[in-house]
N, C-alpha and C positions, 0 to 999 in steps of 0.2 A: 654455151650451155643447152643441153637438150631439154625439149619442152615436155611437160607432163602430158600423158597419154589421158585424153578426156573425150567424152562424147554427150550429145545432147539427146535426151530421150524425147520423142516426138509425143505432142499431146494426144490423147486417145482419139484417133480419127474415126474409130469405130462406134463412137457414142451416137445415141439417136439423136436426130436434129429435132429442134423445137419448131412448131408450126403456128402456135397461138400463145402469145405471152412467153412463158417460159415452160410451156407443156409440150411434150412429145405427141407424135400422132396417136400413140396407143392411149396416152393419158387423156387426150381429148375425146377419143372414142368412148372410153369408159364414162367419162363425165357427161358426155352428150347423151349416152344411152340412159344413164341415171336421171339426167334432167328431164328427158322425154318421158320416161315412166313416171316420175313424179307429177308432171304436167297432165299426162292422161288420167292419172289417178285423181288429181285434183278436179279435172274436167268431169269425171264420173261420178265423184262422191261430194264434190264441193257444195252442191245444192241440198244434200240431205245430211252431211256431218258437219258440225261446227268446226270453224277453221282451227281453233286451239286443239281440238280432238285430232283433227286431220294432221296438224303440224306434229303432234306427238306421235302419231303412227308413222308417218313419213321421215321424220327428222332423224331417228337413231339408223335406220338403214342407210339413209343418204350419207350421214357423217361417216358411217362405217366403210361405205364404198369410196368416199373421198379420201379416208384415211389409208384404206388399202391401195388406191390407185397412186396417191402422192407420197405415201410414206416410204421409208426406208430403214432397214435393220441389219446390222452387221455386214454392211457392204452390198447388200442386195435389196430389191424391192420388197416391200412388206408382202405383196401378193406371193413372191417366191418364198420368202420366209414362212408364211402360213402354210403354203403347200407342203413345204419340207417338214413343218410341224405336224400336219395331218397324216403325212406318210409315216413319220416315225410313230405316231399315236396308233396307227392301224396296223403296223407289221410287228412281228415279235421282237421284244427286246432282248431275249436271250438266243444265242445261235450256237450250234455245235456241228463240227464237220463230220457228222456221221455218214457212212457210205449210203448211197442211194437204196431205198428200200428198207432201211434199218431205222426204226423209231428213234428220235432224238431224246436224249435224257438229260435232266436238270444237272448242271455242274454242281460239284460239291461245295463251292464257295457261295452259289447262288442263294439268296434269301428263301427259305421254305415258307410257302404260304399255307394258312391254316384251314381254308375251306377248299381251295383249288390248286393245283400247280401252275405256275406261270407258263405261258405258251412258248414252247420252244421251236425256232425255225432253223431250217438248214443253213449252214455257213459255206459258201462257196466262193472261191477266188475267181477273178477274171479268167484265168488260165484253167482249161479242161484236160490238157495233156501235155506232154513234153517228149521229145525224141531224144535219141543218143546223141545227135548233133548239137542239142541245146535249143531246138526251136520249139516255142511254146505256141499252143493252138489257143487263140483268143476268140474263136468262134468265126467271126468275119475277117480276122486278120492273123498274121503269124509275126511272132517277135523273136529276137535273139539279144542276149546280153553280151556287152563288151566290158570288160574290167579294164580301168586305167588307173596309173598311178598319178599322184599329185605333183604339181610343179612349183616349186619356190619362186615367186614372181616379186615378193615385196622388197627384197634387196638387191633387185637388179636395176641397172641404170634405165632411164626412160627409153632410150633406143633399143636395149635388150627387151624391155617390156613390150614395146611397139612390135619388134619382130615375131615375139610370140604370139601376140594378139592378131596380127596379120596372118599367122599360119593357121590360127584356130578360125579366123573369119573365112578363110578359103575353104575349110572344111563345112562351115555353115552355109556358103553360098552353094556348095555341091550338093546339098540335101535335096532329095526329092520326094521323100515320105516322111511322116512325123517320126520325132525321136524323143525319148525321155532321158534327161540327165539327172541321175539321183545321187545326192551327196549324203552320206551317212556318217554319223559319228559313233564309231563301234568302241567297245570297251578293250582297253589294254589290260591283257591278263596278268597283272602283277602278282595276284594270288597264286596262280599256277607257278610262276617263276619262283615265289617264295617257298612253295611247297617242294618244287625240284630241288632247290637250294639247300632246304633243311634236310631232305633226303640225302644228298651228297655230304653234308656235314657230318652226318652220323658214321660215315666211314673214313673220315680223315684221321691220319695217324697222330696229329697234334692237337691235344686237348685245348690249348690256348686258341689255336686257329679255328677248331671246331666250335667253341664258345663265341667267338666273334662272327663266325659265319651264322650261328643260329639268331644273334642279335641283329644281323643285317636282314635275314629272312623276316623277322618279326618288324623290321623297320619298312620292308616292302609291303607286307600285309597292311601295315598302318597307313601307308600312302595310298593304297587301294582303297582302304575303307573312308578316308578323309577327302581324298582329292578325286576320286573316280576318273583317273586319266583316260583320255578318249584318243583315238586316231581317226583320221578321216579316210573314207573310201569312196571311190568313184565308179558308178556303174551307169553305162550308156545303153539304153534299151532301144534297138532299132525295130520298127514295124512296117509291114507291108500288107496291103489287102490281099486276100486270096482272088486270083483272077476269076475263078468260078465258084466262088463260095468256099466256106471252110472245110477242110478236110482234116482228119485226125491222122497222125503219123502212123506209118505202117508198124506191125508188131516188130520188125526187125530194127527199128529205130532209125533206118534212112530218112533223109528229107526227100520224100518222093514227090510231094506236090511241087508245083512251079512257084507258089508263093513262098513255100520254104526255102527253095533253092535261091529265089531272089533276095529274101531276108538275110541269108547267109552271106550273099555277095555284099549287101549293104553293111553287114557286120564287119566282114573283112575290110572294106574300104574305110570305115570308120576307125578301125584299129590301125590301119597304115597311116591314114592321114593325122591321128592324134600322136602316133609314135614320132612324128617329125618333130614335136614339141619336147623331145628328150625324155618322154616318159614311157615306160613299159606298158603294153598293152596286150590283151589276148581276148579272143572270141571264146566264150565259155562253153565247154560241152555239157552234155546233159547232166551227168552226175554233179559236176562242178556248180552249174546253174541252179540246179535244185538246192544244193547245199547253201548257195548264196541266199535264195528265196527264204529258206528256212530261218537263216539268221535274220533276215529283214522282218519277216513276220512277228517274232518276238525277241527283241534284242537282248531282253534279260534272261533268257533260256540259257541254261548251260551247255552251249554249243558254240561252234564258229564255222566260218566258211571253209576252213581248210580240210573238213571231213567230207569228202565226196559222199553223195546218198544214192542208194539204189533207186532207179527209176520204177514208177508204178506201172503195172499193166495197162496197156491201152485199151480203150473200149472202141470197137469199130463202129463207124458211122455209116449206117446203111441207108440213110435219107438221101434223096437227090440234092444236086448242087442247088436248085432253086429253093427247095424246102429248107436246106440247111442255111442258106443266105437270109431267108426269112426268119428262120430260128435264131439266128446270130443277131439280127437287128433287134428282135424282141428282146433278146437276152441283154443287149447293150442298154435298152430303156430300162429294163428291171434293175439294172446295175445303178443307173442313174437315180433311182428312187430308192434304192437300198436294199433291194432283193437280188443278191448275187446269184447267178446261176452258174453251174458248173458240173464238174464231175468227181471223181475220187481223188484228184490231185490234192485237194484241200486236207483229206485225211492223212496224207503224207506230210504235208508241209506244216499243219497245225494252224493256229494254236488249238489248244483242247477245247476252248470254249470263249465266247465273247459275250459282253452284256453292254448295250447301248443306253446312253442317256443323253440328256439335253446337250450338255457341254463337255463330254468326254465318251469314250469308249474303253472299257475294261478288256484288255487283251491278255489272256492268261492269267497271270498274277501281278500284271502291271498295268498302268494306265496311259492313254495316249489322248492327245487333243490336236487338232489340226488348224492352222492359221491360213488365210488366204490373203496373198498380197494384192491389193486393190489400187494402190496409188504410188507413184514414182516420182523420184525428183526430176527436175527439168535438165540438170546436168550431172554426170558422174564422172568418176576417175577409173583407173584401172583396178579390177578386182573388186567392184563396188559391192558385191556380195559378202566380202569377207567379214564385216562386222557381225553378220548374221551367222556365218559358218563359224566363226571363233566364239560363239555365245557359249558360256559356262553351263551348257545343259546338253542333254542328249537330243538332237534334233536330226530329223531327215529332211532334206531339201529336195523337192522335185521340181524340175523344170521342163515343162511340155513345149517343145518347139515344133510347130506345125508350118512348114514353107508353103507360101502362096505361089501358085503359078503366075509367072509375069504378066500374061495377058489378062488373068482374073483379077491380079492385083490392080493393074493400070485401070481396067474397066471400073472395078470398086472404088478406087480413088476418084475417078472422074465423077461418078454417081454422087460420091460422098462431097465433093468440092461444090457440085452444083447444088446440094442441099443445104450445105453450110453458107453457101453465098446467097441462096434465096432466103435463109434465115436472117442473115445480116441485113439484106436490102429490106426485108420485111420490117424489121425493127427500125431500121433508118426512115422508112416512110412513115412510121407511127411516131417518130420522134422520141423513140426509147434511146437510153444509154447503151453504149456497145457491151456486150456481154464478153468478160475476159476469155472465159472458157471456149466461147465459140470463135473469138478472134484467133486465140491460140491454136485451136484445131484447124482452122481454115489455112492459117499460115504454114502449119506443119505439113498438112495435106498437100498444099502447092509445092513445098520443097521436096516431100517424097516422091510426088509425081515427076518432078524434074529429074531428081537423081536416078528414079526408076528408068525414066525414058533414056537416060544417058548409059545406063548399065552399070552405075556405080554402087548399088546397093539391091539388096533383095527385101522383101517384106515377109514377116512371120507372125504367127499368132503364139503370144507367149503366155502360159499358164504357170504361176509361181506359188507353190504351196509349202508350208512348213508343218511337220508333225513332230510334237514334242512328246518324248516318253519320260516317265517317272514311276518309281515303284509304289508310291502311294498317292492318293487323291490330293492330299495337302501338298506334298512335293511337286505334283504336277501343276497346282495353282501357282506356286511360286516359279517354277521352271517357265511357265507360260509368261508370267509377268517379265521375267528377265529377258526371254527371247523378244517379247514386244518392245522392251526398252532398247534392245540392241537394234531392232528394226527402225524404231524411231531415230535412233542415232544416225542410221543410214538414209533418213528421210524417206522411209518406205511406210506406207499406210497399210496396216494388217487388221484383218478382222476374224473372229473366230467363225468356224463352220458350223454355226449353231443347228442342231437337229440332223446335220449331215457329216458327223465326225466317222461314221462308219465308212461312207463313201470317201472322206478324207484319207482315212487309213489305207484304203485299198489303192487310192490314187498315188500314194507315196511308196507303195511297194514297187519294185523294179519289174513291172509287167507292162509298162507302156500304155495304160488305160487311164484316161482322166475322166473320173466319175463326178466331178464338180463342175468342170467346164465353164470356168470363169477366166477369161483371156483377153487380152488386148494386143493391138497391132503395134509391132516394132520393127526397127530396120535391122540391118546386119551390124552397124556399128554399135548399137546398144547391147545386142547379145555379145558380141566379141568382147567388148570392154569389160563385161561382167566376168568372163574368165573363171568359170566356177572350179577350175582344176586347181586354182591357187590354194597354197597351204605353206605356212612357214615351219611345218614340221617334216621329218622324215616321212618318206612315203610308206604306207602299211603294206603289208604282203598282200598280193593279189589273191583272190578267191582261189582255194586249191592248193596255196602254198602255206605251209606251216611257218609260224615265227622262228627265227633262228634260235635254236637252243642254247647257244653261248651267249657272250657278250656281258656287258656290265653296265650298271646305271651310271650315267654321267651327270644327270641333273634333271631340271624341269624346263620344258619349252613353254610356249604361249598356252597350249591347250592340252598338254599332255607331259609324258616323260620321254627323255632321250635315253635310249638304250641302244649301245653301240657295241658292235662286236667287230674288233680290229681283225680277226682271224679269218673272217668271211670275205675281206678285201683282197684285191689283186696281190698286195703285198702287205706285211704286217708291221709296217714301220709308221712312225708318228713323229711329228714335230710339234713342240709347244713353245710359242714365243709370247713373252709378256714382260713388261717392266717390273722392277722390284716392288713388291708390295701388292701385285694384282691377284695373287692367290695360286700360283702355277703349281708351287710344290704342294700345297693342300690338294689340288685336284689330282695330281700324279700320286700322292699317297693313297688316296682314295681309290684310284684305278688299281694300284698295287694290291691294296688289301682285297679288294672285290674280285681281282684276277685270281688270287691265291685260292679263293673258295671254288673257282672253276676248274682247279687242277694245273693251274699255269705255273711253272718255275720262274723265279724272278731273280735277277742279279742287278745290284745298284751300284754305280760308280757315285759315291757320296762325299764331295769335296769338303763339305762343312759339318759332316756328322749330323744332319737333320734327320735321318732316317732311323736313328738308333731306337727312339721309342717304338717306332712301329716294329722294327725287328724284334725287340724284346717282347712286345705284346703277344706277337703270333708265334713265339718260340723259333725264330729264325737265327741265323749265324751272322755276328758282325765282326769283321776282320778288321781291326783298327791298326793299318800299317804304321810303323813307327812306335807303337805303343811297347813298354817292356813285355818280353815274353812272346812277341809275334815275330816269326821268322818264316820266309819264304825260300825254299831252295831252288835256285833257278835250274838245276840240272835234274830235277825230279822227272821221271817218265810218268805220263798219264797213268792212274790205276786202270787195269782192264784194258789197256790199249792193244788193238789186234792188227793195226795196220803195220806192213812190214818196214815202212820207212820212218817209223816213230823215233828211232835213234838219230837219225839224219835230220829230223825236225828239230829235235832239241839241240843238236849242235848248230843248227842255223840261228835258233833263238839265242844261244849263248853268244854267238858273234853280234846279234843285234843289242843285247844287253850291254856287253862290253863296250860297244860304241857309245851307247847312252851314258854309261858310267864315266867314260873318259872325257865325254864332251866333244868328241870328233872320231870319225872313222879311223881305225888302226892302218898302218902302212901296209903295203903288200908283204913285207917280210914279217910284220907282227901278225897279220892274217894268217900266214902260213904256219907260223910258231903257235898261234891259238888252236889251229885246227888240229895239229899234232897233239897239243897238251889235251885237248878235249877227248881225243880217242884214248890216249894214255891213262887219263883219269877214270874214264869208264872201265877200260881194261883192267886197272888196278883195283876196282871195285867188283870184278868178276861179271862185267856186264857186257855182252857182245851182241852181235845181230841175231843171236837166238832168242827168240820170244820168251823161252822159258827163264831166262836170266833176268828178265826185266823186272821181276817182283823182288828182286834183291835191293838192299839199301843203295840208294844213289850216291855218288861222290857230292862233296861239297864245294863250294867256290874255293875254299882254302886249299882243297886237294888239286884243283885246277891251277892254282897259283904255285904250288909245289911242283907239278908237272912243268910249269913254265920254267921255273928256276932251275930245274934239273937238265934243261936242254943245253947243248954246247954253245949255241949262237948267243949273241948279245941281244937279240929282238925278244927272245923268250925271258931273258933276265930282266931286262928293262921293262916288259910288259907286266911281269910279276911284281916289280916294285911300283909301278903306278897303280896296280889293284891293291896295294896293302891297306889304304884307308877303309876298303869294304871287306877285307879278308881278316885283318888283324887290328885294325884302328877303331875309331870311334863309331864307324857305320857298320860293323861287322855283325851287330846283333840282328838286323834284318835280313842279311844276306848270306852269312856264313854260319848255316847250322841246318839241322833238320826242319822240314816244314812242320810248323805246330798247329795250323789249322787246316782243315780240308773243306772246301766250298762244295758241300754236299746236301745242304737243307733246301727247303722249298724257298725261302728267301735269305739270300746271301748279300749282305751289305758290305762294301769295301769302303771303309772310311779313310780319307786321306788327309784329314785335318792335322793329325799328328806328325805329318813329314814335313821337314824343313824344305825350303825352297830348292836346296841343292839335291835332296832326295827324291823330291816329288817326281820328277820324270822318270827316274829308274823305278820307283815304288808304283807308279801308275801303270808302267809297262808290265810289271809282275802281275798286277790285278788284271790287266786287259788280256795278258796271255792266259791266265788261268780261266777267265770267262770264255774267251774263245775256244779253248780246249774243251771246255764242257758243252758249247753250241757245236762244235766240230766232231763230237764223238759219234762214231757211226753205231747204228743200233743193230741188234741181232736180226736175221733174215726173218721176215714175217711180223716183225713187232714195229709199232708206230712209234715214232720218236716223240717225247713229250713236248709239249709246247714251252718254249722258253723265251721270256721277255727280258731284255737288256736296258735298263734305264740309265741314262747318262745325264745327271744334272750338272747344271752350270757347264754345259758342253762347251762354251767359249774357252774354258781352260785347256782342254784337249785340242782344240783347233791350233792353239799356239805352239804345240809340240808336235814334232814330225810322228813319233810313234802313235800319239793319240789320234792325230788327224788321219793316218793310214788306217787305224782300227776302226774308226767312223766309217770310212768309205767302203771298207771291206765288208762291214756288218751290213751297211745299207744295201750293198749290191748282193751279197750272197746269203743274207739271212733266211729269206723266203725259202730256198731250197732245203734248208736245215730245220724248217718249221719253227724258226725263232723270228723275233721282232725286235727292232731297235727304237727306243723312246728317247729322243733328243730334247732335252729342256734347257732353255736358256733365256737370259734376260738382255742379252746383248745382240740385238737383231743385226747390227752392222758387221759383226764378226761372222755370222752365218750367211748373211745375204750378200757380203761383199767379196766372197772367195768362190772360186769355181767348185772347190770341196763342198762348201756349205750349200751352193745350189744343186749340186748333185745329191746331197742328203734331202733337201726338200723335194726334188724330182722324184725321189723313190720313196716317198712317205705318202701313202694312200690316206692316212688320217693326219689332218692338220688342225691344230687348235691354236687361236690366236685369242689374247686376252688384252687388257689395258695396255696401249702402247704410248711410248713418249712422243709428244709432238714433234721432236726433232726427227723422230724414226718413221713416223706414220707414211710420209711419202714414200720411202724405200720400200716398206711393207705392203703398201697399196699396189705398188708396181710389180712387186714380186709375186704377190698372190691374186693379181688381177681383181682387186676390191672395188666395190661402187663407192660412190660418195656417202650413201647411206651407211654402208658397212665400215668406211673409215671414220665416219662420224661417231658410230657406235663404239668403235675401239678406242677412240681418243677420250670419251667420257664415261666408258663403261664402269660401273661400280665394282668393287671388290668381288670376286666371284662369278661375275658374268664372263662368259666366252662365246666364241663363234666357231662352230665346227666346219670346216671345208672339207668335203669329200666328193671327189667327182663333180657332179653337176649340181650337187645339194649344198646349200648353206644353211646352217641352223644356229640361232642364237638360244642360249641356255644358261640357266643359273645353277651353279654346283649346290647340292644338298646332301646332308649327312645325318645320320642318327647321333644322338648325343655320345654314344659309346665310341662311334667312328670319329667324332669331333674331339673327343678327349685324347685320342691317339695322333690325329693328323693336324689338330687345330693349334693355334699360336701358345696356349698354355701347356702343351703336351711336352715341350722340350725339358729334359731332365739332364742335369749336368753329370755326365759319366766321369769326366776327368777335371773339367775346368770350365767356368761360364763362358758362353758364346752366344752371338746373336742369332735370333730367330726371326728376325724382322719381316722375312718374305712370306711367312705363313698367313693363312687367312682361314677363317672358320665360320660356317654358316650352318648349324645344326637345324634340321627340319622340325 
């Protein structure tokens, strides 16, 4: 059994050591100075001022100094807290990103003063300019963004997790400059998809289908309003100091400075290293990076990162390198205290205005608050940040990783170990009990120094910040409470960035600037095991990529919705395996219904007549083979056929059908007689190789028997007699007559339930032939073939018949070239997995859906689909309606959801008896 991946988080070896009792040197200095001043004051005034009066004068200041020196608030010293409060009090509370030289105006939503208007300050982001290559000028540094997909790690085996974490650790160890990893919960635009669907439904030619589509659009809008589904995006910001001070990119947009070229190399290196995890990565160019920044600034704005933005005009920097460097340093200090400096870039990115308060910042029309992680558990498992990232709130997580050079880290650890050891000995000499924090820090410092000396790890400064967004102040309070609860569940100590939420907001923007600077020293293992790229959902599109316009809603995942487009995969086939009662037919019916809204034409092989209610609801065509009045002429030529060999194709199909009807292949003599009779029957109907004759009424199976009987040889006469049950006997109603139903609708259901066991192979062959002819019909030059989905329910029945098995194999192999997809649905995993044909169908299915499996079959399913123990356990106990989607390197668990209108069609109570009662026990229903 593989061991779980874990790591120990070292104690904070960067903590200040105590020199007297439990006080640090800084605290002792402040207290000593205060005591000396009090003593000198008493010496000077003690003889002239009564002691009680003197105590009343010196007492309050002394107590205040003691409180400020020893007190802590919100994870920082009281001194730092009060300094931040003073800075907030003395700087403008309202800011606007007006261009330089233009007076700032009060935003429309700001409270209007009766006597004097509030003071408005400039709002400037840390970046002053951006080049066409995507290099941001941060004054004293350059930065570039790298977009990366998320990686599903939760359902992998421990050995697979260890491999991914080791790859991620190698990238961490290769870092030479600070990086920021930003994890953002972005909105999934279900409202836009609902509006697009409603617009499509207005042009549907079937009123029933259009009505169902409008109801589904309303369902999507309702999901967006009540669930606010989110998708996780990852942005890595690489930064590099300018070699000779900051320079602004040239007007041409090329990265001319050495710092810009170097940061681009770092970005390319990060992109290549993270691509080894199986995730798509890309260094963002200027317009795309600017779009990503605009989206990050105000996540509630009606925009997204798929719209590239025009770059602002750069402002040349005419100052010298030394002066520019000094200006950059001053600028960074102003940022730390809340007065961000910059240029006109903020006017492009927005927001329109902000207002700062003690416990939040209003950005545009939304509210944000930042939490700082100040405490960590002693031991963590793989993806230990996942509980915070999966919080049901809109959260931006920023990790600032600053690698420490090995010599400097070793020297710092040596000094820290000496201070800690002296503190321990001082306490022991005075007979005090051991301080657990000091003991843990000393032990971890020794361990880190040992590992650092052997080259097993590197040291980093880690700053971890969480910025929570909400549309209202009350909702922000609730969201912050939820995030703090999730962090507490992961044993993380978090505190609000009181008075510093503006710095917290800019810190969690993807610009690589830490305006709060609350970090601690960690090692490679701690950072690697965090694996912030982990997500149990499908990866969101990278910035600059629009979401796929097609696809359907499959269900709900842990933090969002599962929207899947089978037509965007390398092939369009799918396989769905589940035991009876797991809800597979319910899921397939929902996909059929939602695919119809997207313009897909669907044909269904329905052995048990389960799809009749759905077909009737959307105005489709139900062909119940074996029912009275239903006849399919096997000699019919396809309508509109233009291929010159169409007549030969029908002759070959007649040979196949006759073999199925007879239960064995004809003898050579009979095949010769049959071939002659087929030609004679078409000739008698005035149908020849001339395509102009193909529109004439086709001969019937009885005409073929007559042509066989008219031959001189015994083979033809004997074959005609053997065909009598299907030409003049009890089965003639289905085969010997003109075709009564044409499969021309958007949804065509071939019901096989009324066929007897003797007729089912032949009837299924007729249905499969009609479906294949529709799929294989060539389109006119210049026209795109419509998408067609062929659903085969209870596919195990076809696998037991030669004709059905050959059809599945041909569809699985050839459907992609014909813009068609095969959806195989079955409850008998052994029949699919135990044959070469079944394995070929699975191998050619880019979309694989597994639902609850029988315990007897789970081992076979696990081996066939390379499942982990966690995945196998999930499928063994999965409740009705829970499924696992397997596609390439992604595995996503989801729950099927439907509106009440959809549930009425696909659910267990939707079965309506069209002819006689039958079992609907495999259905499942879960309306949202």
